[in-house]
N, C-alpha and C positions, 0 to 999 in steps of 0.2 A: 504494500500500500504506500502511496505517496502521502506524506504528512508534512504540513506546514506549521511550524511553531511561530506564534505571534505574541510578543511581549506587550502587555498592557499595564504600564506603571501608573494606574489611577488609584488615588486614595481619597479623592474629594467627596465620594459618596458615603464614606464610612464614619466621618467625624473623628477619626483617630489616625495619627501619622504612622507610617511603617509599611502599608500595603504596596506602596510604590516600589519597594525593594523585592517584592515577590518574584517577578520574572527572573531576576538575577539569582535568587535562591534556588529556583527550579533548575537553572542551568548549572549552578554549583553542585547540586545534588545528582547531576548526571543524567538528566532526562533525555537529552539527545542520544547519548550512547546507549541508554537502556532501551530505547525504541529501535535504534539502528541494529542492535544485537538480535532483535526479533525478526530481522530481515526487511524492515521497512526502510524506505528511502526518505530521509528526514532533511528538511530545509528550514533553517532558522532565519527568518527575515529581520530579526532584531526587534527593538522596541518601537512602538508607534509613538509619534510626537503628539502632544496634546493639541486640541482644537477648542477654541472658545466661541460660543455663540452670544454675542453681545446683546442681541434682541430677545433673548430668552427671559421671559418675565411671567410671574404668576402672583395671584392676590394673597396667597398664604405667606405671611411675613416670617415664618420660622424656617423656611427652606434655606439650606446651606449650599453654597457653591453651585447654584443653578446654571449659570452660563457655562461653567467648566464641565459639569456633568452632561449637559445637553450637547456640548461640543464633542465630548468623547462618544456619546451615543451616535451622533451623525457620522463621525469618523469610523466607528466600528461597524456600523451597518454597511457602509461602503466596502470596507475591507473584507468583512465576512462574506458578502455577496461575491466579491471578486475572487477570493481565495478558494471558495467552495466549488468553483467551476471545474477544477482539475485535481483537487487533493482534499484530504481531510484536514481542516484547520483545527488547531488546538490553541486556545487562547490562555495565556499565562498571566493571571492577575496578581495584584490588582483586586479592588473590592468588587462586590457583586453588582454594582450599578452597571458594570460593563456588559452584563447579559441583556440589558435592554437593547443594546446595539447589536451584539452578536446574534441573538435570536431573531431580531428584526431583519438582519441581512440574510441569514440562512432561510428564513421563511419566504423572503422574496425569491431566493434561488429555487426553493421547493415548488413554489407556485409556478414559476417559469417552466419547471420540469413536469408540471402537471401532477404533482404528488403532494399529499398533505404532510405538514410537519408536526411531529410529536415531540414533546419535551419531557424529560425526566429530571426533576428538581430535587437534588439531594442536599438537604439543608435542615437546620433546626427551625428556620423561620419560613413563613409563606411568602414574604416580600410582596404582599398584595395591597400595600398602601398606594393611594394615588397622591398626586401633589396637593390635592385638596384635603385629604384625610390625615396625612402624617402629622404627628404632634412633635416628633423629635427633629424633623427637618432633614434627617439623614437619608439621602436618596438611594442608598443601597437597599432600602426597604421597599422600592417601587417597581422593579423591573418586570415582575410577572403581570401586575396590573396593566403596565404599559403595553407589553407585547401581546396581551390578549385583548387589547382594544377597549379597556374600561374607561368610563367617563371620569373626569376629574383632572385631566392634564391640560386642558385648554390647548393653546398653541405653543406652550413652553418647550416641550420636547419636539424633536423633528417629526414630520408627518409619517404615519405608519402605513407603509405600502401594502403589507400582507399580514394582517393580524393572525395570530395563532388561535384556533378554536379552543376555548377554555376546557372543553371535555377531552382535548388532546394533551393536556398537561397532567402529569402524574407526579405527586410529591411524596417523598419518602423521608422519614426521620424527623418529621415535624413535632416540636415539643414546646414552642414558645410563640403564642399567637395572641395579639391583643383583641379587644372587643370589636373594634371597627373592622379589622381584617377578618375575624371569625364570621361576622355577619355577611361580609362581602363574599367570602369564600363559599359559604353554605349556599348562597343563591347563584353562584357563578357556573357550577357544573364541573369545576376542577376536582380531580380525584385525589384525595388526601389519604395517605397511609402514614398515620402518626405513629409515635413510638409505642403507644398502647396496642395498636393493631399489630405491629411487629412483634411485641411481646406475646400476643395471643396466637398469631398465625405464622410467625417467622417471616423471613424476607422472600423465600422462594415462591410461594403460591401467589401473593399479590403481584410480584414482579412478572412472573410468567403470564399471568392473566393480562397485564398491560401489554407485554410484548406480543402476545397473540393478537391483540387489537391492532397494533402497529403493522404487523405482518399482513393481516387480513386486508388492511387498507392500502397496502403497498406504500407505506409511509417512510419518510426520512426521520431519523431519531437524533435529536440533540441532547447531550448529557451536560448538565451543569452541576459541578461538584464543589460545594462549599466546605471549607475546613471544619466549620462548626457542625456539619453533619456527623462528624466523628465525636466520640466522647473525649472531653478535654484531658482525660488521664493519658490518652495516647497521642493527642494532637493539641498541644497547648498554644500553638502559634496563631491565635485568632483573637480579635478584640471583642468578640461576642460569644464567649464560652457559655454553654448551657449544659448542665450535668445530664447524664442519662442518654448520651448519644450512641451511635453505632459502634460496635466493637470492631477490633482488628479483623476478626474472622468474618463477621457479617459484611463489612465493607468489601473485603476481597471476594467474597462469594457473589455479591452484587456485580462487581466488575467482571468476574468470570462468566456469569450468566449473560451479561450484556455482550461480551465478546462472542459467546456461543451463538447468540441470536443473529449475528452478522447484519445488524440493522443500524448500528451507530455510524453517523456520518460527520459529526462535529462534537467538540468537547470544550467546556470551560473548566479551568482549575482556578478557584477564586478564594479570596480572603486570607491568603497566606501572609502573615505579618512576621517576617524573620526577626524583628526587634523583640518579639515575645517568645521566640522559640528557645529550645534547650539543645544546644550543640547540633542544630539542624535536624532534629528527630522528626518534626512535622514535615519538613521539605522532603526528607527521604521517604516518609510514609506516603505522601501524596504522589511522589514519583513512582513508587512501587505500585500504587493503585492504578495509575495511568498505564503502567506496563501490563498489569493484569487485564485491563480493559482492551489492550492491544495484543494480547495473546500469550503473556507469560504464564507458565504453569510450573508447579513443582514436579508433577509427573503427568505426562500426556496419557490419557486413558483412551485407547483405541476402541472404536465401536465394534462389537463382536456380533456375528450372526449365529443364531442357534437353530436355524432352519435346516 
């Protein structure tokens, strides 16, 4: 597979410094060589420069860094659309506001190819605030609402060419949702597999059910992996730690199942804040998870016929 690595040093959506160093940490952890050793052709195009939209305005006075985040979204939508034409783009974040742009660009590509886009959102949070509903003003909490075409953005973010159908979004690992998001999610049609459901059913059955829908629709699948999807005991390098996240084995199993499906066409790796890490352990873990998604196994298990 041809893979394009794209560094996205954005931290303006998080309200905390450090995520801009994430792309460098992924490179230092050996992401390029880990994927190349699996037989993939990997091209790293470096870090994208920021773009600022001076006319980005909204009536909510608490919004932080709106022109900067809107500029990143516009930039990333263009790059995601371009790079998805011939390769699998992997976006190295950077905070989760970047997914507003990456998913928007991939959705445009999917529509042009006549295929629906599905998104698996691996995160502690739903990120389903709009610019009107957010009380913190941190715009990394808005990407899913934006790329599913929810009201409440006005003209502050770039026009959305191809919204993702909310029912095509599958969230796993959710365990921190405020009242406004909960109400919006319930009425949206987004499929949420929170940590209680994972505790009750495990990760395999819900994920396979979702993947069956993607396959039946001949869809493209975008994966957005937030560090805080993982339990902070194994992945401390994130500014939004929430106890009770996915375990090491659960996370790797999800990646292996995604690889087996042969459906994944693009990937976000987000919210890695090396300033909060412990000797690179989170960067190495995220790199290992990306490798599992792209085919790394402990032991390959051949399919046996008993007929």
